[in-house]
C-alpha positions as CSV (number, residue, x, y, z in Angstrom):
1,P,119.1,88.1,114.0
2,E,118.5,90.3,110.9
3,L,115.1,88.9,110.4
4,D,114.3,89.4,114.0
5,L,115.3,93.1,113.7
6,L,113.2,93.5,110.6
7,L,110.2,92.0,112.2
8,Q,110.7,94.2,115.3
9,A,110.8,97.3,113.2
10,L,107.8,96.2,111.3
11,A,105.9,95.6,114.6
12,D,106.9,99.0,115.9
13,A,105.8,100.8,112.7
14,S,102.6,98.9,112.7
15,A,101.9,100.0,116.3
16,R,102.9,103.6,115.7
17,F,101.0,104.2,112.5
18,G,98.1,101.8,112.9
19,V,98.9,99.6,110.0
20,R,96.3,96.8,110.0
21,R,97.5,93.3,110.7
22,E,95.1,92.0,108.0
23,D,96.9,93.9,105.3
24,L,100.3,92.6,106.3
25,D,98.9,89.1,106.4
26,L,97.6,89.5,102.9
27,V,101.0,90.5,101.6
28,A,102.6,87.3,103.2
29,T,99.7,85.2,101.8
30,G,100.4,86.6,98.3
31,C,104.1,85.9,98.5
32,E,103.5,82.3,99.7
33,Q,100.9,81.8,96.9
34,D,103.5,83.0,94.4
35,L,105.6,80.0,95.4
36,R,102.8,77.6,94.6
37,V,100.6,79.1,91.9
38,A,102.0,79.7,88.4
39,R,98.8,80.0,86.4
40,Y,95.4,81.8,86.8
41,D,92.3,80.7,85.0
42,T,90.2,83.8,85.3
43,F,90.8,87.6,85.9
44,E,89.0,87.3,89.1
45,E,91.6,84.9,90.4
46,L,94.4,87.2,89.1
47,H,92.8,90.2,90.8
48,G,92.9,88.4,94.1
49,Y,96.6,87.8,93.7
50,C,97.3,91.4,92.5
51,Y,95.3,92.5,95.7
52,Q,97.5,90.5,97.9
53,V,101.0,91.4,96.5
54,A,100.4,95.0,95.4
55,S,97.3,96.6,96.8
56,A,97.8,95.3,100.4
57,V,101.2,96.8,100.3
58,G,99.7,100.1,99.3
59,L,97.1,99.8,102.1
60,A,99.8,99.3,104.7
61,C,101.7,102.3,103.3
62,L,98.6,104.4,103.4
63,E,98.5,104.3,107.1
64,V,102.0,105.4,107.3
65,F,101.5,108.3,104.8
66,G,98.4,109.6,106.4
67,Y,95.3,110.7,104.4
68,R,92.2,112.7,104.5
69,G,88.7,111.6,103.4
70,E,86.4,108.8,103.9
71,R,88.4,105.7,104.9
72,E,86.8,103.2,102.6
73,L,86.9,105.4,99.6
74,V,90.6,106.2,100.0
75,R,91.4,102.5,100.6
76,S,89.6,101.5,97.5
77,L,91.7,104.0,95.5
78,A,94.8,102.5,96.9
79,V,93.5,99.1,96.0
80,D,93.0,100.2,92.4
81,L,96.4,101.8,92.0
82,G,98.0,98.6,93.3
83,I,96.0,96.5,90.8
84,A,97.0,98.9,88.0
85,M,100.7,98.7,88.8
86,Q,100.7,94.9,89.1
87,L,99.0,94.5,85.8
88,T,101.6,96.7,84.2
89,N,104.3,94.5,85.6
90,I,102.6,91.4,84.3
91,V,102.3,93.0,80.8
92,R,105.9,94.0,80.8
93,D,107.4,90.8,82.2
94,V,105.5,88.2,80.0
95,R,108.7,86.9,78.5
96,E,110.7,86.7,81.8
97,D,107.8,85.1,83.6
98,F,107.3,82.5,80.9
99,E,111.0,81.7,81.2
100,R,110.3,81.0,84.9
101,D,107.3,78.8,84.0
102,R,104.9,81.4,85.1
103,V,101.9,82.7,83.1
104,Y,100.0,85.5,84.9
105,L,97.9,86.4,81.9
106,P,94.5,84.7,82.7
107,R,93.8,81.5,80.8
108,E,90.4,82.9,79.8
109,D,92.1,85.8,78.1
110,L,94.6,83.6,76.3
111,E,91.7,81.6,75.0
112,R,89.7,84.7,74.0
113,F,92.6,85.9,71.7
114,G,93.6,82.4,70.5
115,V,97.0,82.6,72.1
116,S,98.9,79.6,73.2
117,E,101.4,79.7,76.0
118,A,104.1,78.6,73.6
119,E,103.6,81.8,71.6
120,L,104.8,83.8,74.7
121,A,108.3,82.4,74.0
122,H,108.7,83.6,70.5
123,A,109.9,87.1,69.5
124,P,108.8,89.2,67.9
125,A,105.3,89.0,69.4
126,S,102.6,87.7,67.1
127,P,99.6,89.9,66.2
128,R,97.5,87.8,68.5
129,V,99.8,88.3,71.4
130,R,99.9,92.0,70.8
131,E,96.1,92.2,70.8
132,L,96.0,90.2,74.1
133,L,98.6,92.5,75.7
134,A,96.8,95.7,74.4
135,F,93.7,94.3,76.1
136,E,95.5,93.7,79.4
137,A,97.1,97.3,79.1
138,R,93.7,98.9,78.6
139,R,92.5,97.0,81.7
140,A,95.4,98.4,83.6
141,R,94.6,101.9,82.4
142,C,91.0,101.6,83.7
143,Y,92.5,101.0,87.1
144,F,94.9,103.8,86.8
145,A,92.1,106.2,85.8
146,R,90.6,105.8,89.3
147,G,93.7,104.9,91.3
148,R,95.7,107.9,90.4
149,R,93.1,109.9,92.4
150,L,94.7,108.4,95.6
151,A,97.2,111.3,95.6
152,E,94.4,113.8,96.2
153,H,93.8,112.2,99.6
154,V,97.3,111.5,100.8
155,L,98.8,114.1,103.2
156,R,101.2,116.5,101.5
157,D,104.4,115.3,103.0
158,A,103.9,111.8,101.4
159,R,101.8,112.7,98.3
160,A,104.8,112.5,95.9
161,C,104.9,108.7,96.4
162,P,101.6,107.8,94.9
163,L,102.0,110.6,92.3
164,A,105.4,109.2,91.2
165,L,104.3,105.6,91.2
166,A,101.3,106.4,89.0
167,A,103.3,108.6,86.7
168,I,106.2,106.1,86.2
169,Y,103.9,103.1,85.7
170,E,101.6,104.9,83.3
171,R,104.6,106.1,81.2
172,L,105.8,102.5,81.2
173,L,102.4,101.5,79.6
174,D,102.9,104.3,77.1
175,R,106.3,103.0,76.2
176,I,104.9,99.4,75.8
177,E,102.2,100.8,73.6
178,S,104.6,102.7,71.5
179,R,106.3,99.4,70.7
180,D,103.1,98.0,69.5
181,Y,102.9,95.8,72.6
182,D,105.9,93.7,71.6
183,V,107.4,92.9,75.0
184,L,109.0,89.6,73.9
185,A,111.8,91.1,71.7
186,E,113.3,92.9,74.6
187,R,112.4,94.1,78.0
188,V,110.6,97.5,78.0
189,T,112.0,99.9,80.6
190,L,112.0,103.7,81.3
191,P,115.4,105.4,81.2
192,A,116.7,106.4,84.6
193,G,116.7,110.1,83.6
194,R,113.0,109.8,82.6
195,K,112.2,108.3,86.0
196,L,114.1,111.0,87.8
197,G,112.3,113.6,85.9
198,L,108.9,112.2,86.8
199,L,110.0,111.9,90.4
200,A,111.1,115.5,90.5
201,L,107.7,116.6,89.0
202,S,105.9,114.5,91.5
203,L,107.8,116.0,94.4
204,A,106.9,119.5,93.2
205,R,103.3,118.7,92.6
206,G,103.0,117.0,96.0
207,L,104.5,119.9,97.8
208,L,102.7,122.7,95.9
209,G,99.3,121.0,96.0
210,P,96.5,121.8,98.5
């Protein structure tokens, strides 16, 4: 019964806001894939997974938020923000994912930096692991550089959401960097007070912006 109510609410919201069925299908496909696939050979493969589980969620939300500007441009910015956030999650969660027998870091990148999967279990992180994670963090920042522009196009009432997400996840990357990319010794998080501060700032920026 609860699932039926959830699906009905989703169907109603999709019809009301024009959420594309294709985007919702991608989210479901990504979640199903996560049950089967625990390794990715290339970044191209990982990008496809990130698109499904993160970018497609953003694309669905975008229709609810409302936006201005050329449709494909705005959607591409939402895609990039989703990729950036998911890559940040992957960098942060290396140890936890490995404990669940999951390695989202592309195999080609592991080989490039001479890192074995076994090294992902040993804290503190080795110099090679840190170099690998620094590389992945820089990759995430490249996507943030473009994706954070999404807020410029989202309507004022909802603009705080992409502003807050980008701010919180970029500060998380900053924190990882400040620890020299050692995410194996302990989980890197942002204090709740810091998150609330970024949220408040995002609300103000969203409401006061054009």
